[in-house]
C-alpha positions as CSV (number, residue, x, y, z in Angstrom):
1,M,11.0,-8.4,24.2
2,L,8.2,-9.9,26.0
3,V,8.5,-10.5,29.6
4,V,5.7,-12.7,31.6
5,S,5.3,-13.2,34.9
6,W,2.6,-14.7,37.1
7,N,0.1,-13.5,38.9
8,V,-0.8,-14.6,42.7
9,L,-4.2,-16.5,41.1
10,N,-2.0,-18.1,38.6
11,K,-2.8,-16.1,35.8
12,I,-0.2,-15.5,32.8
13,N,0.4,-11.5,33.1
14,V,1.9,-10.2,29.8
15,I,4.2,-7.0,30.1
16,F,5.6,-5.5,26.8
17,A,8.7,-4.0,26.9
18,V,9.5,-0.6,26.7
19,E,10.7,0.8,23.3
20,V,14.4,2.7,24.0
21,E,14.7,5.8,22.3
22,S,17.9,6.8,20.2
23,P,20.8,8.6,22.0
24,G,19.7,11.8,20.8
25,C,16.5,12.6,22.4
26,S,18.3,12.3,25.6
27,Y,18.3,16.1,28.1
28,N,22.1,16.5,26.8
29,P,22.9,14.8,23.8
30,S,26.2,14.9,21.3
31,F,25.9,17.2,18.1
32,E,26.0,14.2,16.0
33,S,23.3,11.7,17.6
34,H,20.8,14.6,17.9
35,Q,21.4,15.0,14.2
36,D,21.3,11.6,13.6
37,S,17.6,11.4,15.2
38,L,16.5,14.6,13.5
39,A,17.4,12.4,10.1
40,Q,15.8,10.1,11.1
41,A,12.4,11.7,12.1
42,V,12.9,13.7,9.4
43,A,12.9,10.3,7.1
44,D,9.5,8.5,8.9
45,E,7.9,12.1,7.9
46,M,8.9,12.0,4.3
47,Q,8.0,8.4,3.9
48,K,4.7,8.8,5.5
49,V,4.6,12.0,2.6
50,Y,5.4,9.7,-0.2
51,T,3.8,6.8,0.6
52,K,0.7,9.2,0.1
53,E,1.5,10.7,-2.8
54,L,2.1,7.6,-4.4
55,R,-1.0,6.0,-3.9
56,P,-3.3,5.0,-6.4
57,T,-6.0,7.2,-7.0
58,P,-9.8,5.7,-5.5
59,V,-12.1,4.3,-8.1
60,P,-15.2,6.9,-8.4
61,L,-18.2,5.6,-7.0
62,T,-20.0,7.5,-10.0
63,V,-19.1,7.9,-13.5
64,E,-20.6,10.8,-15.6
65,A,-21.2,9.5,-18.8
66,G,-23.1,10.5,-22.4
67,V,-24.9,9.5,-24.5
68,I,-24.0,6.2,-26.8
69,D,-24.9,6.4,-30.4
70,E,-25.8,3.2,-31.9
71,E,-23.1,3.5,-34.7
72,D,-20.5,3.4,-31.7
73,V,-21.9,0.3,-30.3
74,G,-22.2,-1.4,-33.2
75,I,-18.5,-0.5,-34.2
76,T,-17.6,-2.1,-30.5
77,L,-19.3,-5.3,-30.6
78,N,-18.1,-5.6,-34.4
79,C,-14.2,-4.9,-32.8
80,L,-14.8,-7.4,-30.2
81,R,-16.2,-10.1,-32.3
82,E,-13.4,-10.0,-34.6
83,L,-10.9,-9.8,-31.8
84,M,-12.3,-13.1,-30.2
85,Q,-12.1,-15.1,-33.4
86,H,-8.8,-13.8,-34.0
87,H,-7.9,-15.3,-30.2
88,I,-9.8,-18.3,-30.3
89,L,-7.9,-19.1,-33.5
90,L,-4.8,-18.5,-31.9
91,F,-5.6,-20.5,-29.1
92,F,-6.5,-23.6,-31.5
93,L,-3.2,-23.3,-33.5
94,L,-1.0,-22.8,-30.2
95,V,-2.7,-26.1,-28.7
96,S,-2.9,-28.4,-31.4
């Protein structure tokens, strides 16, 4: 809820509403409302933990690599050429 009031100098003051806590947070809550408040707090904290655990791992800034043999590069390039030719042929067959 948003309350807007006018100042003496005709400026608009924006006053944000205060969030009301659940009944379980009062000085003398009933057992059920207190348990509900605790359950909500635990659920919020577990949501933070699960979000942190399931977040994808960041991409490393540096990558350790070994020496690449010329044979490996040749095999990789030949495989890529064959795949590209195969996909180009499939593309032309699908288009026509």
